[in-house]
Each structure stands twice: as C-alpha cells, then as structure tokens.
N, C-alpha and C positions, 0 to 999 in steps of 0.2 A: 448351814444358821442364819435366825435371822433375828431380825434386830428390832423390839420395838419402839418406835418413839412416834412422841405429839411434838406439835406447837405451841410453844411456849403464850402466857395469857398475854405477858407484857413486850411481845414483840413487834416492832413498825411494821406498821401496815407499809405493801408497796403501792407506788403510784399505777394507776388503772386508768389506760386514756377515755378521757370525754371526765376526771373525777382529780379534785385537789390534791397535789400532798402536802396530806396531815403532821411529816416527820418535824417536828420541835427542830424550831435553827437553834438553842443551846440546853444540852439534855443536864438540871439541876447542875448547871456551869461549868458544865467539865463535856470535854469532844467523846463521843461512844465508839471513836475508831483512830487509830492515824495511818497517815497517809503520807510515806518518804521522812515519816519520824514528826509529821509538822499535825496536832488535834484537826481531827475532821470534824465539825458542828451540825453539819446538813449535807444530807446524802445529796450527791450529782443528779440532776435531771435523766443526765442516759444512762443511768449504772443497773444493769441487771443483777437481780440477786435471784438464782434458783430458790428454788423451792425447800431442794432438800438441805439449803445453808442452814437455814433456822431448826434445823431437830434436832430432837434433844432425847436422847440414846435411854431408854429405860435399863432391860437387862438384856442382854442376849442368850438365846436356847438353839438348843440343836436339833430340838425335833417335837412333837405333841408330848411325848412321853418326857421329856425332858422340863418342858412346860407343865403339867400335869403334877409331876413330881417335884417340882418348887412350887406348885401352889399349895401341898400336903405339907412337905417340911415349914412352907414360910408360916402357918398357923398352927402348925404341931397338934395337925390330925394324927389318928393312927392308922395304917395305912392297913391294916384288918379290919378296917370299920369308916368306910371312905363318907361320909356327909354328901352325899351325891349332886342332894339340892343347891349347895350354896357352894361346891366346887364347879358344879356346870355353869351356876353364873357367871363366878369368876373366870371362869376360861372364858365362855363366848365374850367377855368383856375385852380380855387380850385378842378376841380373834380376830374381834370388831376393827383395833388399832392397825392390826396388819392387814385386815381389806383393804385399808383405806392409800399406805404406800404398796401394796407387792399384791395383785390375788391370785396372780398364780402359784405364789407359797401359800397362801391363806388355804387352797385346797387340800393339801394335804394336815390341815388343822380343823378344816372342815370334816373330814370323814370322823378325827378321833370327836369333834363335836357332836357327830348323830350319834355315835357308838357312848359316850354319856347318857344324852336323853334316852336312849332305847334303851337301859338300864335304868334308869332313875324310874321310866314307864311300866320294865319290867317290876320292881319293886314295888310299883304301886297296885300291881295286881294280887287278886288274894292269892296263896299260897297254897299249894296240893300237892295232896301225897302222888307217888307216884305210884303206878298200877305196882310196882314189884312190892310197895310199902315204903319202900326206902323216902329220906327229909330228900327235898328236892333242894341243888345245890344253889346258894348265891350266885344272883348273876353278877356279884364285882369278882367271883373267885379268879375270873380270867384276867380281867386287867387286876386285881392286884398281883398275880402271879408275875404279868409280865411287866408292874414296875418293879417288882422285885427282883425280878430278873438285871431289869436294865440300872440299878439304883447298883448290880454286883457288881454289873461290867462299868461302871462310870470310878466305881472307886478302885477298882484293878487297876483302870486305865490311868486317874491320879499315881495309883501307888506307883506304877510304871513309870510314868512322866517324874517321878520325884530321884531315878535313879539316875547317876552322874552317868554324858552322854561325855561321847567323844564330839569335840568340835564348839560343842555347846556350853558346860562346865568345864573341861579342859583339854588341856592340848596335848600331845604325845613329845616328850622331851627329845630331841634329835640330836648328836655330840658329834663330833667331825674330831676323826684322830687323825692328824699331821703322817703321811708313813715316811717314815727312815727309808734315805736315798741309797741305801749302802745294801747292797743284793746278799737276802740269804738263801745259803744254799741247804736241800733239803737234808734228812740227817739221813743216812745209810744206815739200814735196819741191819741186824745180825744177821737176818732169812735172805737177805740179797745176797752180804756176803758167803753165804754161806751155799747158795745157790754158785754164786760167780766161782768157788775154790772148787766146788763138785765138779763143773764142765773145765777146768781148766786140769784138775787130775783125771778125769774122763779123755782129753788131748795129750795125757802123756801117757797113759796105757795104752793108745793107739801106735805107738812110735818105740815104745819097748823092746830092750832086747834082752835074750834070755843069755845074759853073756853076769859072772860074778867076781865081784872086785869089789877090795877098798878103798875106799877113797875119803879121806880125813876134810870135815867139812866145818868152816869157822862161821857162822852168826853174823860176826863183826862183818869180817870181810862183805858179807852179803849185806848188808846197812850200809855199805860203804859202796858199791858199788849202784845202792839203788838209787845213791841220796846221788851221784856222780852222775847217772842220769838222767835222773830230774832235773837237773840242774840245765842240760842243755833245752830242755823242752818247757813250756807253760803246762803242759797237760799229755799225764801219758796214760795209756787205758790201761784200766785194772791186768786182764790178760796179756799184753808186750808184756809186763814185768818179768815173764817167765820164758824156759826157755825149756819146753818137754820133752824136746831132743834128749837133753843131757841124762833124764830118769829121771824118777818119782824122789829119789832123797835127795836133788837138788831144788826141786820143784819145793819139796817141805821145806827145807831149812830158806828156799827164798820165802817162803811163807812168813814161817818164823818171825824174819828178820824186818817181814815189813812190818805184821803184827807190831812187833818192838818197836821200831819205828812211830807208829800210829799210837802209843802207850806212854813215847818220851813226847809227843807234839810236835814233831819235825816233819813229819807229813802232814796233810788232809786228805780224808777221799771224800770224793765228796759225788753227789747226781742228778743230773736236770731235772729229772722228775720219776715219778711211780714207772720202774719195771725199765727206766731208762738206760747207756752204759755208764760202769762205775770207772770214774777215773780218779787218778791219785795222783798229786801235784806237791811243791812245798808249799811248806806253815808258813805265813808269812809273820816279819818278827812284828809286835806292840812294843815299841821304848816307850 
C-alpha cells in the first residue's frame, strides 16, 4: 500500500543553520500548539520536527492497478474506451509525488507508467490489417481485461469483508453451568440386565441335578430374603443374590422377586460405567 502526500503551502519553514527563524511569535493571537496544556506561541530553538510529520495524506492505493482504476472511476471514464493521453498524464503526476517520498516503491508504478505510454504510442500508429485479413486488436484490450478482473476481485473482497467475523463483529457467548455435587449413577439398560441374567442361568445349569421334586416357592419370601440381605451390606453384586446350587426354579423365582422390588422402588440397580458389574442396594428414602 502506498500513501501519496504533499506538504501544505502554509506549513511553517524549519530553521536552518545560518538562517533566521521566520516562525511568527503569535499566529492570529492564538497558540499553534499546546505543551503540557499550555499554549505554545513560538517554536523552541532546539526543536526538531521530522519532515514526514508535516505530510498531508491524500489517497491510499494497493498498487498501480488500484491507482489507475481510481483515476478512471473518479472522472467517470468508460473503462472500455479509456482516453489514454489524459489518464497517462494524471497517472504520471501521482507517480512523481510517490518518487519524492519513496523511490523504491515508485518502481512498480513506473512500470505501469511505461505500459501506458507504450499503449498510447501504439494507438498513434496507423492501423494496419493483419495478414489474415482480421482487424488488429485494440492495444488497450489487455489493460482493460486486467482492470476489469482487478475491480471484480476488489468488489468480492469488500463483500467478504462485510460478512460478520468472529472476534471482529461479534463474540461467541459462553455459558458456565455449575454441576451438581450429588452423584448420578448411569442407568442400567435392559440389555445389560439381560446379559447378567443369562450368565446366572448359565452358572445354574452347570450345577443342576436331574432330580424331579416338587417345591412350593413364594415370591414374597424371596423378596423378604433379598431385603434382609441388603440391609447388612451397602452394595451387593447382582450375581451374588442368586444361589445357582438350589436349581433353576429357585433362581427364576428369586429374579422375579428382584424385579418386583425394583418395580416398587424398594431397591436400586446401579452400574458405575458401561460394561461394569451391576450392583443392587436399598433405595434411599426421600422425605
């Protein structure tokens, strides 16, 4: 980016060694500056002001194409029919101002100036037909193509810049939620309970006897037996509540009693994490 600048004609001249200071003691009865809040009516003798401090910035351009497009749009020229002589003269005036302040930066702009002069020179030559009989291309065609592409990219960049950006136009809201200190155990899924029950049945079959007997089993008695056992322990593993040695009928009735207790919310079936052992405990009373 280049910023063109010029010195204002009314800027005070700086004192040069061997010459008198021409700065007036009072300017229109008012101080031209303030030092620590007090008006300053005369420049100190030992004050040094860099030349760049008195520059007045005119326009800022991103490059030669930006400057050339600015000159064309400022005077409402048709970009497809550029008056090369007038535009070239105005372009060279701006380049001269750049060379005064930054000679290295002016090199890129001088290259565009040479191109403009070349195009104008080619336009002054007599138009000749090509060997194939076709019309010769306009010398300005390549420059016009570059200007149109640059303007399209510039407009697209403005549209992208207009899109709200995080950190510049808005900030992402953050919400802090205070977690409860009460531990919440993960719920036991039916699939996990089914798998644990299948394991108990498998162990019961290993100790089964081929003895035919008749036994009256009571679900209520097994419910009481489970509650009595849970009172003496805080947590009991699911498989430890069954006695596979007593046969499958007893195991089935015991499992039904366990389900009835869970249905009546007298016990809680918990699991620390997925695939972890399942434990049974008495339900806490909420008064």
